[in-house]
C-alpha positions as a printed Julia matrix, in Angstrom:
341×3 Matrix{Float64}:
  -0.03  -0.07  -0.05
   0.97   3.64  -1.17
   1.18   5.42   2.03
   0.56   9.28   1.59
   1.49  11.89   4.22
  -1.64  12.31   6.42
  -2.11  15.15   8.65
  -4.47  14.4   11.77
  -6.55  17.11  13.91
  -7.5   16.4   17.11
  -9.56  19.55  18.46
 -10.15  19.35  22.33
 -10.49  21.32  25.64
 -10.57  19.89  29.66
  -9.93  16.46  28.28
  -7.78  15.65  31.29
  -9.62  12.15  31.6
  -9.43  10.94  28.09
  -6.31  12.54  26.48
  -3.47  10.11  27.68
  -5.69   7.34  26.7
  -5.95   9.28  23.25
  -2.11   9.7   23.11
  -1.31   6.09  23.72
  -4.18   5.31  21.48
  -2.22   7.22  18.43
   1.28   5.66  19.55
  -0.57   2.08  18.82
  -2.12   3.05  15.3
  -0.26   0.77  12.49
   0.3    3.52  10.16
   3.94   4.6    9.66
   5.12   7.07  11.81
   7.13   8.82   9.71
   3.96   9.48   7.22
   1.86  11.24   9.47
   1.52  14.24  12.19
  -0.59  14.77  14.64
  -2.06  18.16  15.62
  -3.62  18.61  19.18
  -5.43  21.77  19.67
  -6.41  22.8   22.91
  -9.36  25.51  23.34
  -7.52  26.77  26.49
  -8.31  24.13  28.68
  -8.63  25.09  32.76
  -7.59  21.53  33.79
  -4.32  19.4   33.13
  -5.01  18.9   29.69
  -2.04  20.95  28.19
   0.4   20.01  31.1
  -0.67  16.11  29.71
   0.12  16.77  26.26
   3.24  18.74  26.74
   4.67  15.53  28.88
   4.61  13.73  25.45
   5.82  15.6   23.47
   9.54  14.91  23.8
   8.68  11.31  23.15
   6.62  11.5   20.13
   8.18  13.9   17.99
   5.03  13.27  15.49
   2.77  15.12  18.04
   2.31  18.63  18.27
   0.63  21.01  20.17
  -1.13  23.95  19.05
  -3.18  26.8   21.24
  -6.69  27.68  19.96
  -7.26  31.35  21.67
 -11.04  31.22  20.08
 -11.93  28.1   22.01
 -14.49  26.66  19.58
 -13.86  24.11  17.3
 -13.67  25.65  13.59
 -10.82  27.63  14.74
  -9.05  24.6   15.76
  -9.61  22.42  12.74
  -8.75  25.6   10.5
  -5.56  26.58  12.12
  -4.6   23.11  11.98
  -5.43  22.14   8.52
  -3.6   25.55   7.46
  -0.3   24.54   9.06
  -0.66  20.7    8.03
   1.41  19.62   5.47
  -0.24  16.01   4.66
  -2.08  15.01   1.4
  -4.62  13.81   3.49
  -6.56  15.55   6.35
  -8.17  13.55   9.31
 -10.02  14.83  11.92
 -10.56  12.71  15.27
 -12.06  13.36  18.56
 -10.13  13.1   22.26
 -13.36  11.52  24.08
 -13.35   8.33  21.7
 -11.01   5.08  21.02
  -9.79   4.01  17.77
  -8.74   0.64  16.42
  -5.0    0.26  15.33
  -5.79   0.21  12.05
  -8.02   3.08  12.13
  -5.69   5.49   9.91
  -4.63   3.01   7.19
  -8.08   1.97   6.63
  -9.42   5.15   6.3
  -6.19   6.21   4.11
  -7.29   3.08   1.92
 -10.76   3.55   1.52
 -10.57   7.26   0.29
  -7.79   6.47  -2.4
 -10.47   3.35  -3.32
 -13.33   4.77  -3.58
 -12.06   8.25  -4.78
 -14.18  10.01  -2.63
 -14.14  13.61  -1.05
 -15.12  11.72   2.87
 -15.11   8.7    4.48
 -15.6    7.95   8.25
 -16.71   4.61  10.19
 -19.65   4.01  12.8
 -20.04   4.85  16.62
 -19.83   2.35  19.02
 -21.72   4.4   21.46
 -20.66   3.29  25.1
 -21.71   4.65  28.35
 -19.73   7.42  29.98
 -19.58   5.95  33.5
 -21.32   2.61  35.0
 -24.55   4.28  36.25
 -27.58   3.27  34.69
 -28.65   6.57  33.42
 -25.32   6.77  31.49
 -25.99   3.12  30.27
 -29.4    4.29  29.15
 -28.23   7.6   27.45
 -25.77   5.4   25.46
 -28.51   2.87  24.22
 -31.06   5.64  23.64
 -28.33   8.03  21.45
 -27.61   4.48  19.29
 -31.35   3.83  18.53
 -33.47   5.4   15.58
 -36.2    6.71  17.63
 -33.96   8.68  19.86
 -32.0    9.97  16.86
 -33.42   9.38  13.56
 -31.58   7.61  10.79
 -28.08   8.51  11.4
 -26.25   5.57   9.99
 -23.19   6.43  11.21
 -24.83   6.13  15.04
 -27.3    3.13  14.55
 -24.99   0.97  11.89
 -25.04  -0.4    8.5
 -24.25  -3.66   7.09
 -22.59  -2.21   3.93
 -20.2    0.53   2.84
 -22.44   3.33   1.36
 -22.94   7.09   0.17
 -24.6    8.89   2.86
 -24.7   12.95   3.74
 -22.33  13.05   6.75
 -19.97  10.89   8.88
 -18.16  11.19  12.2
 -14.95  12.95  12.03
 -13.98  12.28   8.55
 -10.91  11.59   6.23
 -10.48  14.44   3.33
  -8.26  14.88   0.7
  -6.55  18.11   1.53
  -7.43  19.58  -1.86
 -11.1   19.28  -0.59
 -10.73  22.42   1.63
  -8.62  24.17  -1.34
 -11.91  23.96  -3.53
 -14.84  24.95  -1.02
 -12.63  26.47   1.66
 -12.31  25.67   5.8
 -14.99  25.22   8.34
 -17.11  27.84   9.0
 -15.82  29.93  12.34
 -19.73  31.37  12.93
 -20.88  27.55  13.86
 -19.84  27.06  17.54
 -21.91  23.35  16.48
 -22.24  21.6   13.49
 -19.25  23.3   11.66
 -18.7   19.28  10.38
 -22.42  19.15   8.98
 -22.74  22.46   7.34
 -19.01  21.27   5.76
 -20.22  17.67   4.78
 -23.6   19.65   3.15
 -21.26  22.08   1.26
 -18.78  19.21  -0.23
 -21.92  17.18  -1.2
 -23.23  20.51  -3.04
 -20.11  21.0   -4.79
 -20.62  17.32  -5.96
 -18.38  15.75  -3.28
 -19.2   12.02  -2.42
 -19.12  10.98   1.32
 -18.9    6.83   2.69
 -19.69   5.24   5.8
 -17.64   2.48   6.02
 -18.91   0.08   8.62
 -15.83  -2.32   9.11
 -14.08   0.74  10.81
 -15.41   0.97  14.42
 -14.99   3.88  17.07
 -15.56   3.58  20.53
 -17.31   6.89  21.28
 -18.3    7.67  24.86
 -21.33   9.07  25.3
 -22.41  11.89  28.13
 -22.99  10.42  31.61
 -25.44  12.94  32.72
 -29.43  14.09  31.7
 -28.3   17.8   31.9
 -25.32  17.2   29.82
 -26.97  15.19  27.07
 -30.05  17.75  27.19
 -27.36  20.51  26.65
 -25.5   18.48  24.13
 -28.7   18.08  21.59
 -29.77  21.99  22.37
 -26.83  23.19  21.17
 -26.25  20.93  18.2
 -29.81  22.06  16.73
 -29.71  25.55  17.97
 -26.99  26.19  14.9
 -28.83  23.97  12.71
 -30.92  27.06  11.0
 -27.68  29.06  10.65
 -26.13  26.47   9.08
 -28.91  25.89   6.77
 -29.05  29.36   5.83
 -25.75  28.86   4.79
 -26.31  25.82   2.59
 -29.28  27.24   1.42
 -31.66  24.11   2.74
 -31.68  21.72   5.47
 -28.66  19.41   5.26
 -31.17  16.26   6.29
 -34.87  15.98   6.75
 -34.26  14.16   9.92
 -33.76  17.45  11.55
 -36.9   18.84  10.78
 -38.75  15.96  12.72
 -38.59  17.41  16.35
 -39.25  20.62  15.55
 -42.32  19.36  13.36
 -43.62  17.15  16.6
 -43.07  20.31  18.63
 -45.22  22.55  16.64
 -47.65  20.02  15.84
 -48.07  19.2   19.91
 -48.35  23.09  20.53
 -50.86  24.02  17.75
 -53.01  20.97  18.87
 -52.68  22.28  22.5
 -53.56  25.92  21.5
 -56.61  24.71  19.76
 -57.93  22.23  22.59
 -57.7   25.99  24.48
 -59.45  28.25  21.88
 -62.08  25.46  20.37
 -64.43  23.37  22.93
 -64.4   19.57  22.29
 -61.07  20.2   19.99
 -58.46  19.34  23.14
 -58.68  15.2   21.72
 -56.28  16.27  18.99
 -53.93  17.29  21.52
 -54.32  13.8   23.41
 -53.98  12.0   20.44
 -50.72  13.87  19.22
 -49.45  13.9   22.82
 -50.77   9.95  23.86
 -49.48   8.73  20.36
 -45.87   9.64  21.1
 -45.92   8.82  25.08
 -47.0    5.31  24.12
 -44.37   4.93  21.46
 -42.21   5.93  23.74
 -42.91   3.73  26.52
 -42.6    0.74  23.85
 -39.23   1.37  22.35
 -38.51   2.28  26.09
 -40.07  -1.59  26.85
 -38.2   -3.14  24.3
 -34.7   -1.81  24.65
 -35.32  -2.42  28.44
 -35.83  -6.34  27.98
 -32.8   -6.6   25.48
 -30.54  -4.89  27.75
 -31.58  -4.46  31.51
 -35.11  -3.98  32.93
 -34.2   -1.51  35.16
 -33.25   0.74  32.68
 -36.74   1.12  31.63
 -37.66   4.62  33.54
 -34.46   5.88  32.16
 -34.71   5.38  28.84
 -38.67   6.61  28.94
 -36.98   9.92  30.4
 -34.34  10.09  28.01
 -36.42  10.05  24.51
 -38.4   13.27  25.64
 -35.26  15.1   26.57
 -33.16  14.26  23.83
 -36.34  15.29  21.53
 -37.52  18.51  23.25
 -33.94  20.0   24.05
 -33.13  19.35  19.88
 -36.69  20.71  19.04
 -36.34  23.88  21.6
 -32.99  24.55  20.4
 -34.19  24.43  16.55
 -36.84  27.17  17.35
 -34.31  29.25  19.46
 -31.73  28.96  16.69
 -34.89  29.85  13.76
 -35.94  33.05  16.11
 -32.02  34.11  16.67
 -30.76  33.78  13.15
 -33.41  34.05  10.51
 -36.08  36.57  12.33
 -33.81  38.2   14.63
 -30.71  37.87  12.71
 -29.04  37.97  15.74
 -25.03  37.83  15.62
 -23.75  34.52  16.53
 -21.02  35.69  18.82
 -24.07  37.24  20.79
 -25.66  33.73  21.61
 -25.23  32.39  24.65
 -24.27  28.91  25.06
 -25.02  28.13  28.63
 -28.34  27.22  29.55
């Protein structure tokens, strides 16, 4: 196999619990170490992340540390891409574990498929050993929880898709369509991949490449994560000119339907049955899916799953609605949007 020079870029912030495991994981990669460079771009961590990385810089000459004063991911990605020497750019994440052949397999498939981006599938694992963490990992790998995102729910065959986790790109892609959009504090990869497809690019999911991804372990964290993912979707869609996927509209449409039926029930006598049908159908689906998964994995997870699914859906729906209000109606500048809730 021909080994083109690869630049691996890893944005991170406050990852002291994972960063040393990641560096060891990188050292275990079977890709020739003289044919790659690895940039870890730290977003002003206020824990020991930076020190832990610095401790390994002498040991691993292929490892480079960059400081991202802006903190947010797209700035980190662009900084590393601009300094990279590789023919191929591979983005990785500090919150995951990768097989030893991860980089070599991505490069192989990128070349064989003549693709513009390839990526693997997530094997979502709990962030810790609590029942809540286990239920969250199951919920965000289930189609009822997050729709038909194949990289989360799995696939049997290599297939062309709209996005993959992290991504492996020929560097010429960035020269052709530009870098990541720094206005997008979240969903910068979705917008970039949509822009790539819009310009004739092809993205492939490689199911044989499996990434162990560690999910958020608390309900508050998963709520915040989905809220923030959705918050910037309308801005990304505005830039692209259309929604990048139809699945992202489902939670918002459900929320609108639910609120509309509730309003009709308040305004018109005997119309409250519409709300009860809409909400009752959703509640029944939530209970049935939660029960099925609980029986499959652990019956003690039933209540947790039944709570997590609505939290995901409503957090996403309210985030999306607030994103439309901010970026389409008020035309608010992204720097004035408060991320914490």
